[in-house]
C-alpha positions as CSV (number, residue, x, y, z in Angstrom):
1,I,-12.5,1.3,41.7
2,S,-15.4,1.4,39.3
3,P,-16.5,4.8,37.8
4,D,-19.6,4.8,40.0
5,G,-17.5,3.9,43.1
6,H,-19.5,0.8,44.0
7,D,-17.1,-2.0,43.1
8,V,-13.4,-2.8,43.1
9,A,-11.8,-4.9,40.3
10,L,-8.7,-6.9,41.2
11,I,-6.3,-9.5,40.0
12,Q,-5.5,-12.5,42.2
13,N,-2.2,-14.1,41.4
14,A,-1.2,-17.7,42.3
15,M,1.2,-20.3,41.1
16,S,-0.2,-22.2,38.1
17,T,-1.2,-25.8,38.7
18,V,-0.2,-26.8,35.2
19,A,2.8,-24.6,34.4
20,A,5.8,-23.1,36.2
21,R,4.5,-19.6,36.2
22,V,2.3,-17.2,38.1
23,A,-1.3,-17.2,36.8
24,G,-3.8,-14.4,37.5
25,N,-7.6,-14.2,37.4
26,V,-10.0,-11.2,37.6
27,Y,-12.4,-10.6,40.4
28,I,-15.0,-7.9,41.3
29,A,-15.7,-7.1,44.9
30,P,-18.4,-4.6,46.3
31,V,-16.9,-1.7,48.1
32,R,-19.3,-2.0,51.0
33,G,-18.8,-5.8,51.3
34,G,-20.7,-8.7,49.8
35,T,-20.2,-11.5,47.3
36,V,-17.0,-11.5,45.4
37,L,-17.5,-12.4,41.7
38,Q,-14.8,-14.3,39.9
39,L,-14.8,-13.2,36.2
40,T,-12.0,-15.2,34.6
41,R,-10.6,-18.7,35.1
42,G,-7.4,-20.2,33.8
43,D,-3.7,-20.5,34.2
44,Y,-2.6,-17.5,32.3
45,R,-0.8,-14.2,33.1
46,V,-3.0,-11.2,33.6
47,S,-2.0,-7.6,34.2
48,S,-2.9,-3.9,33.6
49,L,-6.6,-4.2,34.7
50,H,-8.7,-1.1,33.9
51,W,-12.4,-0.2,34.0
52,S,-14.0,1.2,30.8
53,P,-15.3,4.8,31.3
54,D,-18.9,3.6,31.4
55,G,-18.2,0.9,34.0
56,T,-19.7,-1.9,31.8
57,R,-16.4,-3.7,30.9
58,L,-13.0,-4.5,32.2
59,S,-9.9,-4.5,30.1
60,F,-6.7,-6.4,30.8
61,L,-3.5,-7.8,29.2
62,S,-3.3,-11.6,29.2
63,S,-1.4,-14.5,27.8
64,R,-4.5,-16.6,27.4
65,P,-4.7,-18.2,23.9
66,L,-6.6,-16.4,21.2
67,P,-9.8,-18.2,20.1
68,P,-9.9,-20.2,16.8
69,G,-10.7,-18.1,13.8
70,F,-9.4,-14.9,15.3
71,G,-6.8,-14.6,12.6
72,T,-3.7,-15.7,14.6
73,G,-0.4,-16.0,12.8
74,P,3.2,-17.2,13.5
75,H,4.3,-13.8,14.7
76,V,1.5,-12.8,16.9
77,A,2.7,-11.7,20.4
78,T,1.8,-14.0,23.4
79,T,0.2,-11.1,25.3
80,Q,-2.9,-9.4,23.9
81,L,-5.6,-7.0,25.1
82,W,-8.8,-8.5,26.3
83,L,-12.2,-7.2,27.5
84,I,-14.9,-8.8,29.7
85,D,-18.4,-7.8,30.6
86,V,-18.6,-7.0,34.4
87,R,-21.8,-9.0,34.6
88,G,-20.0,-12.1,33.6
89,G,-19.4,-14.3,30.6
90,E,-16.3,-15.1,28.6
91,P,-13.6,-12.5,27.9
92,W,-12.8,-11.6,24.3
93,P,-9.7,-10.3,22.6
94,V,-9.6,-7.0,20.9
95,T,-6.0,-7.1,19.5
96,K,-3.8,-9.6,17.6
97,L,-0.6,-7.6,17.5
98,E,2.9,-8.7,16.7
99,S,4.3,-6.6,19.5
100,S,3.1,-6.7,23.1
101,I,1.4,-3.7,24.5
102,D,3.6,-1.8,27.0
103,D,0.8,0.4,28.4
104,Y,-2.7,1.6,27.5
105,A,-5.5,4.0,28.6
106,W,-9.2,4.3,27.9
107,V,-10.1,7.7,26.2
108,G,-13.8,7.1,25.5
109,R,-16.5,4.5,25.7
110,D,-15.1,2.5,22.8
111,S,-11.6,4.0,22.4
112,I,-8.2,2.9,23.8
113,V,-4.8,4.5,23.2
114,Y,-2.0,2.0,23.6
115,L,1.8,2.1,23.5
116,A,3.6,-0.6,21.5
117,A,6.5,-1.2,19.2
118,D,5.6,-0.8,15.5
119,T,5.8,-3.7,13.1
120,L,8.5,-6.2,14.0
121,S,11.7,-6.2,11.9
122,E,12.6,-9.4,10.0
123,Y,15.4,-9.8,12.5
124,E,13.0,-9.7,15.5
125,R,10.7,-12.1,13.7
126,R,13.5,-14.6,13.2
127,L,14.5,-14.3,16.9
128,R,10.9,-15.0,17.9
129,D,10.7,-18.0,15.6
130,E,13.9,-19.4,17.0
131,K,12.7,-18.6,20.6
132,D,15.9,-16.5,21.1
133,D,15.3,-14.2,24.0
134,S,18.8,-12.7,24.1
135,R,18.9,-8.9,24.2
136,V,21.4,-6.7,22.5
137,V,22.0,-3.2,24.0
138,D,21.6,-0.3,21.6
139,D,20.6,-2.4,18.6
140,S,18.7,0.6,17.1
141,A,18.9,-0.8,13.6
142,N,16.7,-3.7,14.5
143,K,14.5,-2.1,17.2
144,P,11.3,-0.7,15.7
145,P,10.0,2.6,17.2
146,A,7.6,2.5,20.1
147,R,4.6,4.6,19.2
148,L,1.1,5.4,20.3
149,F,-1.9,3.9,18.5
150,A,-5.7,4.3,18.8
151,L,-7.9,1.2,19.0
152,D,-11.6,1.2,18.3
153,V,-12.7,-1.7,20.5
154,A,-16.1,-2.0,18.7
155,T,-14.6,-2.5,15.3
156,G,-11.0,-3.5,16.0
157,K,-9.7,-0.8,13.8
158,I,-6.3,0.6,14.7
159,R,-4.9,4.0,13.8
160,R,-1.3,5.2,14.4
161,L,-1.2,8.4,16.4
162,T,2.5,9.3,16.4
163,D,5.2,9.0,13.7
164,N,8.2,9.3,16.0
165,T,11.4,7.4,15.1
166,D,12.5,6.8,18.7
167,W,11.0,4.9,21.6
168,I,8.2,6.2,23.7
169,Q,8.7,5.0,27.3
170,D,5.8,6.6,29.1
171,F,2.7,8.6,28.2
172,S,-0.4,10.3,29.6
173,I,-3.6,11.3,27.8
174,A,-5.5,14.5,28.6
175,P,-9.0,14.0,30.1
176,D,-10.6,15.2,26.8
177,G,-8.5,12.7,24.8
178,A,-7.2,15.5,22.5
179,S,-3.5,15.5,23.5
180,A,-0.8,13.3,25.0
181,V,2.4,13.9,26.8
182,T,5.1,11.3,25.9
183,V,8.6,10.6,27.2
184,H,10.9,9.5,24.4
185,E,14.1,7.5,24.8
186,R,16.4,8.6,21.9
187,S,19.2,6.1,22.6
188,L,18.8,2.5,23.6
189,S,22.0,2.8,25.7
190,E,20.8,5.8,27.8
191,G,20.4,3.6,30.8
192,Y,24.0,2.7,30.6
193,D,25.9,5.7,29.4
194,Q,23.4,8.7,29.8
195,K,24.9,10.4,26.7
196,I,21.7,11.2,24.9
197,P,18.9,12.1,27.4
198,S,15.2,11.4,26.9
199,I,12.9,14.2,25.8
200,T,9.3,14.9,26.6
201,R,6.8,15.9,23.9
202,L,3.3,17.3,23.8
203,T,1.3,15.9,20.9
204,D,-2.1,17.0,19.5
205,L,-3.7,13.7,18.8
206,R,-6.2,15.3,16.4
207,T,-3.7,16.9,14.1
208,G,-0.5,14.9,14.9
209,T,1.5,18.1,15.6
210,S,4.1,17.7,18.3
211,R,6.5,19.9,20.2
212,V,9.2,19.3,22.8
213,I,8.3,20.6,26.3
214,F,11.4,19.2,28.1
215,D,14.6,18.7,26.2
216,G,16.3,16.5,28.8
217,R,19.0,18.9,29.8
218,R,17.4,20.0,33.1
219,T,14.1,18.1,33.6
220,L,13.8,14.3,33.1
221,P,10.2,13.3,34.1
222,Y,10.2,10.0,35.9
223,S,6.4,9.5,35.9
224,I,3.7,11.5,34.1
225,T,0.0,11.7,34.7
């Protein structure tokens, strides 16, 4: 629902007519009924739809191709973060990352915090080049940390917010954008052997200081908000 409560943004999924996959498009519908506006068209995957805090734009993750001249490279991830004006027009990308974004949240009119793996290792780049989608359990030597980053959507500048060496699985940002709660997976085999439990940290995003609030021995948050 839009910040002013007047409209609902939604993704309509359907089987692609040109590829063997589900494709999604973004629509806006008035809460009290009326004309439904289709904002995007194409045979691409679309997910994680969010309103900007001022209600003027929508953000979403999509596999649609980046435009020519955007600085694409051989290791750019298929899925990137896109914005579109709610009044219509073409969407535009705001990221060209090597790693796909796992989750993100708006924290201001032009600021987004997102969760993604840090720079790919040479091993992961080679697997991507060879289109090898096999997955090795507990390959921590070749798995880059999953960290929080701040994105200025107006300038495209990215700033790393956390310097953890493990893998953030979930996060929630305080309403004032000053701090974040993060759930950290410390072993890639935790889901199989439960030997090393995840921990939960509270991080001051202004200073970078962080402390453990749940050590995993008694409390294991499933979902945080």
